[in-house]
C-alpha positions in Angstrom: 0.4 0.3 -0.4 2.8 2.4 0.8 4.9 1.8 -2.6 1.3 2.7 -4.4 1.7 6.3 -2.6 5.0 6.8 -3.3 6.8 4.1 -3.0 7.3 4.6 1.1 9.8 7.2 -0.8 12.1 5.1 -2.3 13.4 4.4 1.2 13.5 0.6 0.5 16.0 1.4 -1.6 18.7 3.9 0.4 20.4 2.9 3.1 19.4 3.7 6.3 23.1 4.7 7.7 22.4 7.1 4.5 20.1 9.3 6.3 22.2 9.9 9.7 23.8 13.1 7.6 22.2 16.5 6.8 20.1 17.0 4.4 22.2 18.9 2.8 25.3 17.0 2.5 23.4 13.9 1.1 22.0 16.1 -1.4 25.5 17.1 -1.9 27.3 14.1 -2.2 24.5 10.9 -3.4 23.5 9.5 -6.4 20.5 8.1 -8.0 21.3 4.3 -7.7 22.0 2.3 -11.3 18.7 0.5 -11.0 16.9 4.0 -10.5 14.9 5.0 -13.3 13.7 1.5 -14.2 12.6 2.0 -10.5 10.4 4.8 -11.3 9.4 3.7 -14.4 7.6 0.4 -13.0 6.0 2.5 -9.4 4.4 4.7 -12.5 3.2 1.2 -14.6 1.9 0.2 -11.9 0.4 3.8 -10.1 0.3 6.7 -12.5 -1.1 9.0 -10.2 2.3 9.2 -8.4 3.0 13.2 -8.7 6.4 12.5 -10.3 4.6 10.6 -13.6 2.7 13.5 -14.3 6.5 15.2 -14.6 8.5 12.1 -16.3 8.3 9.0 -17.8 9.8 5.8 -19.2 9.9 6.8 -22.7 10.7 10.7 -22.2 12.4 11.3 -19.1 15.5 13.3 -19.1 18.6 13.2 -16.9 17.8 16.2 -14.6 13.9 15.6 -14.3 15.4 12.0 -12.3 18.2 13.3 -10.7 15.3 16.2 -9.2 12.6 13.2 -8.6 16.1 11.5 -6.4 16.8 14.5 -4.7 13.6 14.7 -3.9 13.2 11.6 -1.8 16.1 12.3 -0.2 14.5 15.8 1.3 11.1 13.6 1.9 13.3 11.3 3.8 15.1 14.2 6.6 11.7 16.2 6.6 9.7 12.7 7.7 11.9 12.3 10.5 12.1 15.9 11.2 8.3 16.0 11.4 8.6 13.2 13.8 6.2 11.4 11.9 5.9 7.7 13.9 7.1 5.7 10.7 8.4 7.5 7.9 9.1 4.1 6.4 5.2 3.4 5.9 3.8 6.9 5.8 4.1 10.7 6.1 1.1 12.3 7.1 2.1 15.7 7.7 5.4 18.5 7.8 5.9 19.9 11.3 8.0 22.3 11.9 7.7 24.4 14.9 9.6 27.4 16.2 13.1 26.5 13.9 13.4 29.1 11.7 16.4 28.1 9.9 15.0 24.5 9.7 12.0 25.7 8.0 13.7 28.4 5.8 15.7 25.5 4.6 13.1 23.4 3.7 10.7 26.2 1.9 13.6 26.2 -0.5 13.8 22.9 -2.1 11.6 23.7 -5.0 11.8 20.5 -6.3 10.8 18.9 -3.0 7.6 20.6 -3.2 7.0 20.3 -6.8 6.9 16.1 -6.2 5.4 16.6 -2.8 4.6 13.3 -1.7 0.4 12.5 -1.9 0.4 11.1 1.6 1.6 14.5 3.3 -2.4 16.2 4.6 -1.0 18.3 7.2 1.4 21.1 6.8 2.3 23.0 10.3 4.7 25.7 9.6 4.1 27.7 13.2 6.3 30.2 15.0 9.5 30.3 12.8 10.0 33.6 11.7 9.7 33.3 8.0 9.6 37.2 7.1 8.9 36.3 2.9 5.9 36.1 0.9 3.6 33.5 0.9 5.2 30.5 0.2 3.3 29.1 -2.6 5.2 26.5 -3.2 3.6 24.2 -0.2 0.1 24.7 -2.1 1.7 21.8 -4.7 0.8 19.5 -2.1 -3.0 20.0 -3.6 -4.1 17.2 -1.6 -3.4 18.8 2.4 -6.5 19.0 4.6 -4.6 21.5 7.0 -2.2 24.4 6.3 -1.0 26.7 10.1 1.3 29.1 9.2 0.7 31.2 12.4 3.1 33.1 14.0 5.5 34.2 11.4 6.5 37.8 9.4 5.1 36.6 6.2 3.9 39.9 4.1 1.9 40.8 0.5 -0.8 39.1 -1.0 -2.4 36.4 0.4 -2.9 33.9 -2.8 -6.9 33.3 -2.6 -7.4 31.8 -5.9 -4.7 29.1 -5.3 -5.8 28.5 -1.3 -9.1 28.2 -3.3 -8.3 25.9 -5.4 -7.3 23.4 -2.6 -10.8 21.1 -2.7 -9.7 19.4 0.3 -8.3 21.8 2.9 -10.1 22.2 5.9 -8.2 23.9 8.7 -6.6 27.3 7.6 -4.6 29.4 9.8 -2.7 32.4 8.5 -3.1 34.1 12.3 -0.5 36.8 13.5 1.1 37.5 10.2 1.8 41.2 8.3 -0.2 40.6 5.5 -1.5 43.3 3.3 -5.1 44.8 4.1 -5.7 44.6 0.5 -6.5 41.6 0.0 -10.0 42.1 1.2 -10.3 38.7 1.8 -13.1 39.6 4.0 -14.9 40.1 0.8 -14.3 36.8 -1.0 -16.5 33.6 -1.1 -13.1 31.9 -0.4 -13.1 33.4 3.4 -16.8 31.8 3.6 -14.9 28.5 3.8 -13.5 29.3 7.3 -14.3 31.6 10.2 -12.3 34.7 11.4 -10.1 32.9 13.7 -8.1 31.5 10.7 -6.8 35.5 10.1 -6.8 36.8 13.6 -4.3 39.5 13.3 -2.9 38.5 10.3 -3.5 42.0 8.2 -5.8 40.9 6.1 -9.1 42.0 8.0 -9.2 44.9 10.0 -7.6 45.0 13.5 -10.7 45.2 16.3 -8.5 48.0 17.8 -7.7 50.0 15.2 -11.3 49.3 14.2 -12.7 50.7 17.2 -10.4 53.7 16.9 -11.2 54.1 13.2 -14.6 53.9 14.5 -13.6 56.7 17.6 -12.0 58.4 15.1 -15.1 58.8 12.4 -17.9 59.3 15.0 -16.2 61.7 17.8 -13.0 63.2 16.6 -14.0 63.9 13.2 -17.0 65.4 13.8 -15.5 67.9 16.4 -13.1 68.5 14.1 -14.9 69.9 11.2 -16.9 71.9 14.1 -13.7 73.7 15.2 -12.8 73.9 11.8 -16.4 75.3 10.7 -16.3 77.8 13.7 -12.2 78.8 12.5 -13.3 79.1 9.2 -16.8 81.7 10.0 -14.2 83.3 13.0 -11.8 84.5 9.4 -15.0 84.8 7.5 -17.2 87.4 10.4 -14.0 88.8 12.1 -10.4 88.1 10.1 -11.1 87.9 6.1 -7.4 89.5 5.7 -6.0 85.5 7.1 -7.9 84.5 3.6 -7.0 83.8 -0.3 -7.7 87.6 -1.6 -9.5 85.3 -3.6 -12.2 84.3 -0.7 -12.5 87.6 0.2 -13.7 91.4 -0.4 -10.1 93.5 0.0 -12.4 96.6 0.5 -14.5 95.1 3.7 -12.2 95.9 6.5 -13.7 94.5 10.2 -13.7 96.0 13.8 -11.1 93.2 14.4 -8.8 93.8 12.0 -9.1 97.9 12.6 -7.8 96.5 16.0 -5.4 94.6 14.9 -3.9 97.4 12.8 -3.9 99.9 15.5 -2.6 97.7 18.1 -6.2 98.1 19.8 -5.7 101.6 19.2 -2.3 102.6 21.1 -1.1 105.7 21.8 1.6 104.6 19.9 -0.5 104.4 16.7 -2.3 107.8 17.0 -1.5 110.7 14.7 -4.3 113.5 15.6 -7.6 113.7 17.3 -10.2 116.5 16.5 -12.9 116.9 14.7 -14.7 113.5 15.5 -12.1 111.9 14.2 -9.3 109.8 15.2 -6.6 109.3 13.0 -4.0 106.2 13.3 -1.3 105.6 11.6 -1.6 101.5 11.1 0.0 98.2 9.2 -2.3 96.3 7.3 -1.2 91.6 7.9 -0.3 92.0 4.3 2.2 95.1 5.5 1.0 97.4 4.1 1.1 100.6 6.3 -2.1 102.9 6.1 -3.9 105.6 7.2 -7.1 104.7 9.3 -9.9 107.3 10.2 -11.7 106.4 13.0 -15.5 108.5 13.5 -16.1 108.8 16.9 -19.2 110.1 16.5 -22.8 107.5 17.0 -24.8 107.7 13.9 -28.1 105.9 13.1 -28.9 102.7 11.1 -29.5 104.8 8.2 -26.7 107.0 8.8 -24.5 103.5 8.3 -26.0 102.8 5.6 -24.9 106.3 3.8 -21.6 105.9 5.2 -21.3 102.6 3.3 -22.8 103.5 0.2 -20.4 106.9 -0.2 -17.4 104.7 1.1 -17.9 102.1 -1.9 -17.9 105.8 -4.3 -14.8 106.7 -2.1 -12.9 103.5 -3.2 -13.6 104.0 -6.9 -12.2 107.2 -7.3 -8.3 107.3 -8.7 -6.6 110.5 -9.5 -3.3 112.0 -9.0 -4.4 114.3 -6.2 -6.3 112.2 -4.1 -4.8 109.4 -1.3 -5.8 105.8 -2.4 -8.9 104.5 -0.6 -8.1 101.2 0.4 -11.3 100.1 2.0 -13.5 100.8 5.1 -15.4 99.3 8.4 -18.8 100.3 8.2 -20.1 98.0 12.1 -22.3 98.9 14.7 -19.3 100.3 17.1 -16.6 100.9 14.8 -16.7 103.3 11.2 -13.4 103.6 9.8 -12.0 104.4 6.8 -8.7 103.3 5.8 -6.2 104.9 2.9 -2.9 104.2 2.2 -0.2 106.0 4.5 1.9 108.7 1.9 5.4 109.1 2.9 5.7 113.3 2.3 5.8 116.4 4.1 2.6 118.4 5.0 2.1 121.3 3.2 2.3 123.1 6.8 5.7 122.0 7.3 6.3 122.8 3.1 5.3 126.2 4.1 8.0 126.6 6.6 11.3 125.8 3.8 12.7 127.7 1.6 10.6 125.5 -1.6 7.9 127.7 -0.9 9.3 131.3 -1.0 7.4 131.4 -4.4 4.0 132.8 -5.4 3.9 130.8 -7.9 5.3 127.2 -6.8 2.1 128.2 -4.1 -0.2 128.3 -6.6 1.1 124.9 -8.3 0.5 123.2 -5.5 -3.3 124.9 -5.2 -3.7 124.0 -8.8 -3.0 120.2 -7.9 -6.1 120.6 -4.9 -8.1 122.2 -7.1 -7.9 119.4 -10.0 -8.7 116.9 -7.2 -11.7 118.7 -5.7 -13.0 119.3 -9.0 -12.5 115.3 -9.7 -14.6 114.6 -6.5 -17.1 116.9 -7.0 -18.2 115.4 -9.8 -18.4 112.2 -9.1 -19.8 112.0 -5.5 -20.5 115.9 -4.3 -21.2 114.5 -1.1 -17.9 113.7 0.1 -16.3 116.1 2.1 -12.5 116.6 2.5 -9.8 117.7 4.0 -8.5 120.7 3.2 -6.1 122.1 5.4 -1.8 122.8 5.2 -2.1 120.2 8.2 -3.8 117.2 5.7 -2.7 117.9 2.5 0.3 116.0 1.8 3.0 116.9 -0.5 4.5 113.5 -2.3 8.1 113.2 -2.4 7.9 111.5 -5.7 6.9 114.2 -7.6 6.1 116.9 -5.2 2.2 116.4 -5.9 -0.4 117.3 -3.5 -2.1 114.7 -2.2 -5.5 115.1 0.0 -5.1 112.7 2.5 -8.6 112.9 4.6 -11.7 112.6 4.0 -15.0 113.4 5.4 -17.9 110.4 5.1 -21.2 109.8 6.5 -22.0 113.7 7.7 -24.4 114.6 4.9 -22.6 117.9 3.8 -22.2 118.5 0.2 -19.9 120.9 -2.1 -20.6 124.2 0.1 -18.5 122.4 2.7 -16.3 121.0 0.5 -15.9 125.3 -0.8 -15.7 126.7 2.4 -12.9 124.1 3.2 -10.7 125.0 0.4 -11.2 129.1 0.7 -9.6 128.7 3.9 -7.0 125.8 2.3 -6.1 128.9 0.5 -6.0 131.1 2.7 -3.7 129.2 5.3 -1.4 128.8 1.4 -1.0 132.6 1.5 -0.9 133.6 4.9 1.0 131.1 6.0 -1.7 131.2 8.9 -3.8 129.0 10.6 -6.5 128.6 12.8 -6.5 127.5 16.4 -8.3 124.4 16.6 -8.1 124.5 20.5 -10.1 127.6 20.5 -13.5 127.6 20.1 -15.2 128.4 17.3 -11.5 128.8 15.7 -12.9 129.1 11.5 -14.8 132.5 12.4 -11.6 134.0 14.6 -9.1 133.1 11.8 -11.7 134.6 9.3 -12.9 137.6 11.0 -8.4 138.1 11.4 -7.9 138.4 7.8 -11.0 140.5 7.0 -10.1 142.9 9.3 -6.9 143.9 7.2 -8.4 143.6 4.4 -7.7 145.3 1.4 -5.9 147.6 2.9 -3.3 146.0 5.5 -3.1 143.0 3.9 1.0 143.1 4.0 0.2 141.9 7.6 -1.0 138.9 6.9 0.6 137.7 3.7 3.7 134.8 4.5 6.8 137.5 4.1 8.5 134.1 3.2 6.9 134.8 -0.4 9.0 138.1 -1.2 6.5 139.2 -3.8 6.9 142.2 -6.2 4.4 145.2 -6.6 3.9 143.5 -9.9 2.4 140.6 -8.4 1.2 142.2 -4.9 -2.3 142.0 -6.8 -2.8 138.7 -7.9 -2.0 137.8 -4.4 -4.7 140.1 -3.3 -7.4 138.6 -6.0 -6.4 134.8 -4.5 -7.1 136.4 -0.9 -10.0 137.4 -2.3 -11.4 134.3 -3.4 -10.3 132.6 -0.3 -12.7 135.3 1.4 -15.4 134.3 -1.5 -15.0 131.0 -0.8 -15.8 130.9 3.1 -18.7 133.4 2.8 -21.8 132.7 3.9 -24.2 132.0 3.3 -23.4 129.7 0.7 -25.6 131.3 -2.2 -22.7 134.0 -2.1 -19.8 131.2 -2.4 -18.2 130.9 -6.0 -18.8 127.6 -8.2 -16.4 125.5 -8.5 -16.7 126.2 -11.9 -15.4 129.4 -11.1 -12.8 128.8 -8.6 -10.9 126.6 -11.1 -10.8 129.3 -13.9 -9.3 131.9 -11.0 -6.7 129.6 -9.8 -5.9 128.5 -13.8 -5.6 132.3 -14.7 -3.8 133.2 -11.7 -1.0 130.4 -12.2 -0.9 131.3 -15.8 -0.2 135.7 -15.3 2.6 134.1 -12.5 3.9 132.3 -14.6 4.2 135.1 -17.3 5.7 136.9 -14.8 8.3 134.3 -13.7 
């Protein structure tokens, strides 16, 4: 009976003394007996189902086939004894190597043995051998096995589900405690239904229970909390600090109270430039590094006034003129209204008037011309905007010495007559180098009264002596003072129109050019 299965692994034709050596030595030293080929041929005649009969025959066997078959009998003899089978001469039911890493790896390397795996082997146990390769598919050549246990190793990669599914007799499989890839998706296959989850404990092919619980915890608790926090942060940025968002996701001209607080260091005294007239002016820094002048309106206004303020800011934001400081945006919150303009480097006209550059009438008129241009431009596009026209609020740019109107008053409902009045004061300041004392009550009226006291007979007392005007230009300067007083005259019906002002200033400038 045994010879019909594997001809007792040819142990009957090998001396038992030969088997005392190691399998490596035997493979290197032993050669097939003279009648080995004939023995194989007879075996295949008696039992064609023997595995090696499918690889060779009496008529077509090659010398290499014979050597492989002979070597497989040597490995089978040793492996049967290593696996502690009770009677290797009679049977070889199991291959069992536990906790012997080197031995297990050695026998797995004998591909020729697994190619001619004995048909008597029905159980393969290679447990706890620290195997760190991919799945040893050569053992599946023993297609008749009923038990396969490769647990407690370090096998990795993919499990050959298709090959394992072809083992019709396999009833017990244990791949637990390995490191196979989760991408196997064995739990979704028909193969998994042949075995229970105990065959794949901590094998890597099934989701680890602890990791699964962590994932569930993350999915059900941490993830929603994270989403809520992200939504909260995004909402906070949208409502409070949109300057943290990309430019494409925000309206660059809309400023919030939080943005103004940050730009002015919470309205610190170090950032304060001036106060008065219901407007506090700060020099601030925006988040992108841009320096800005921030005009904070301290007066409390109604909801309707706030709406008008927003409309006027929208219009001012679109204004672009060489004699107007560029508006960057505004804030129109319940507790804070502010206009944000670019910070322009340059001295104020108040400082410039005390320098040697302001000694001529013509140079002063050139500055006045720029201010009139800016005033005329604003009156055409949005006359309700009040311009802060004074020698302290008009700057002279470093780049081209152009005057820049740097202060706007928005939302007070004034019309162009206020701008004409302010221009009149500005023109008088440019000629006299005197200005209202803001510390006094009703300073504008007292300033104008002082000018009128000396007009027209004693104008030498009020004209800035640094101009050193000649007799032929004195009359033109007098015309300038007359124009300034007309602009500040009340009621407004007596004021000249902006067109008349523009023509008068142009005429004065052209006459000064001819005299020059």
